[in-house]
Structure formats: C-alpha cells, structure tokens
N, C-alpha and C positions, 0 to 999 in steps of 0.2 A: 554502613553509612546512613542509609534510609532509616533504619530502626533507631539509631542514636539521635538523628535529627527530628524524628516525628513520634517516637514512642510507640510505633506500630510497625509490623512487618510489611514489606512491599507487597507481597502476594505471590501468586503462582501464574504465570511464568513471565519474567521481564523479557519481552519479545524484541523490542526495538526502542530507540530514543531519537527524537528529532529536536533540534534547538531552533527556537523562534522567539523573537522579541525579548531576548534575555532570559528565557525560561527553557528548561528541558522538559520535554513531553515524553514521559516514560509510559510505554504501552505494556500493560500487564494482561497478557492473553487470556489465560484461564480464569482470571478474576474478573474479566470483563470491564476493566476501567483503564483510563489514561490519567496519570498524575502529572500536573503542571508543577514543576519544582523550581525553586530558586537555585541558580547555578552556583552561588557562593556558599549557601548554608545547607542546601539540599532539603529545605523545609517545603512541605506541600503548600502551594498557593492556590490550587484549584484541582477539582476532580471532574473528569468527564465520565458520566455513568450511562446506563441504559444501552450498553453495547453487548453483543453476544460473545464474540471472541475476537477482539480487535488485534490487528497485526501491525499496520504502519499508518503514520499521519503524514499528510502533505498539505502544507499551508498555501492557500491561494491568495490570501491577503490577511490583514490583521483582523478581519471580520469573518473569515471563512476558511475552513479546512475540511479535507476529506479524510475519513478513517476507513481502511479496508477491514475485511472480516473473514475469518476462516470458515465459519459455519452459517453465515447469513447471506441470502441472495440479495444483498444490498450493500452499498457504500454509504456510511453515515455522513451527513453534512453537519458540521459543528461550528458554532459561533465561539471562537476563543475568548471573546470578551466576557461571556457569561458561562462558558464551559458547558453549554446546553446543546443537545442534539436537536437541530431545528428542521431536519428533513432527511431525505435519503435519495440515492440514485438506485432504482430497481435494476438489478443485473439479470433478471429473468432466470434462465436455466443455469446460469453461472453462479454456483453456490459458494465459491471460495476465491476471494480476491487477495492479492498480495501487494507487491511493490508497485510504486507509481512514479512516473516522471511527467514533467510539464513542458510543453512546447507551445508558447503563445497562450492562446485561450483553451488549448486542448490538453487533456490529461490521458496518458496511456497507462493502462492497468493490466497487470498479469492476472489471469484466471488460472489458479494453480491446481488444486486437488482434482485429479482425474479429468483435466480439461486441456484444451489446446488452443486457447484464444487470448488475444490481447484486445481489450476494449478501448475505444477512443471516446472520451466524454467531452462534450462542449461544456466548459466550466461556467459559462455565462447562463446557460439554460439548464444545466445539470441533467442532460440527457445523453444517452449513448447515440453517437452518430455513425459509428463503424465498428465492425468486428473483424479482426485480422487473425486468420488461422496461422499458427506457428507449430512448433513441435509439442510433444506431450509434456505436461506439467511445467509451464513457464513460471518461474518464481523470482527471477532477478532481472533488473533493468537499469540501464544508465543512458543518459543522453550525452552524445559527444559534441564537440564544438562545431562540427559540420552539419548539425541537425539530423543526426542519425541516432535512432534508438537501437541499442543493442540488448537483445533479450536472450537470456540463458534458460534453457529448458532441461530439466533433469531427466526426462524420459520415462519416469515411472518405475514400477517394481516388477513388471512382467519380464519373462525371459527375452522377449523381443524388444525390450525398452532400449531406446537410443537417445543419449543426451545430444543436444544440438544448440547451436548459437545462431541467432537470426538478426539480420540487419534490416531495420525498417526505416524508410525515408519518412521523417516526421511531417514534412510539408505535404507530400502526396498521400500519406497514411497508407503506404503500401510496402510489402516485403520487397527488398532488393536482392537479398542473397541469404542463403542458409548454409551452415557448415555442420556436418555430422562430426560428433566427437567420439572417436573410437577408443576402446579400452587401451589399446597399445599406444 
C-alpha cells in the first residue's frame, strides 16, 4: 500500500503506528524515521527525521509529541506541525525506551532493554520526576479508567528470567502490586 501510494518502500521495520489529527504516524524503527501519512490515500504528508531507532509516538498536543527510542538515551520531543525534532528528554543510564501512557501532565515510560524501570516525565517541563522500579524488561503499558498503570515485564532472556505484571497508582506514582507470571 505504501509503495503504491508513494513510489517508494516504507523501510525497515514498521514498528508501530499512532493516529492523530487525521494522520497516521508510522514509526519505522531501523530506518530511523516516522512517516505522517494521509489515512485515506496513504500518501506521505510529512517525515520526522534525525531519530536513532524510534519505537512509539505519544501526542501531548497538536504542537508536541514524544518519540521513544531503542538505542538512544533520550526521548525525542517533536513538533508535529513542522515534523522537526525540537528537543529531548535525557534518560541518563536508561538507554532503551518503549511504550508510554499519559496521566494528566505526567507521562509514564517503559525502559525496556536490560532495564527494570518506568520513568515518570512531567510533560510541562520535559524532565524526569520519578523512577519506578518494576520487573525486568518492561515493554508494554496501559492506563485503566481507575488511574492505574498496568506494566507488563518480559523478564529477559536469562535462566532466572521471570515475566511479571505491575500495577502502578498513577496519582501517587507508586507501585501498588505486582504479579509473577509463571510458565504453567
């Protein structure tokens, strides 16, 4: 579909897509770009470049979005009106960020590869305000209607790896409960 609409291949690898403002934002991980496409024609309407290995996009407004990254110790701040990277949130020793959810002004971010942390970012200041320890390799998150962030952790590849599910109270920014996921 992309090739027919644009006369070029999408790239390597289509990681995720987010819909915002009538456009689909297709994150192409290994190619280091995000394509803003028309949802009716699939034609490219904009390209976000200067990303290392993008993973997911979270729109905070029509003027601001966060893009997580597999291999960069930062979350890129993008202006969707211009498709330009306008800043970043330094994630320090956390070199791999994945999915995000928003609760009010705060954004919860999984730190995935060989990590065990959920970052909490104040989206008004673009600064990390809290680090929450969870299980190994957190990669998926959702926010439920009760203000609870549910974080799934894969556990990693080692013999003692243990998958787990964590419930975080978004208001208090604290773990409430964890569940070990056994193989059986």
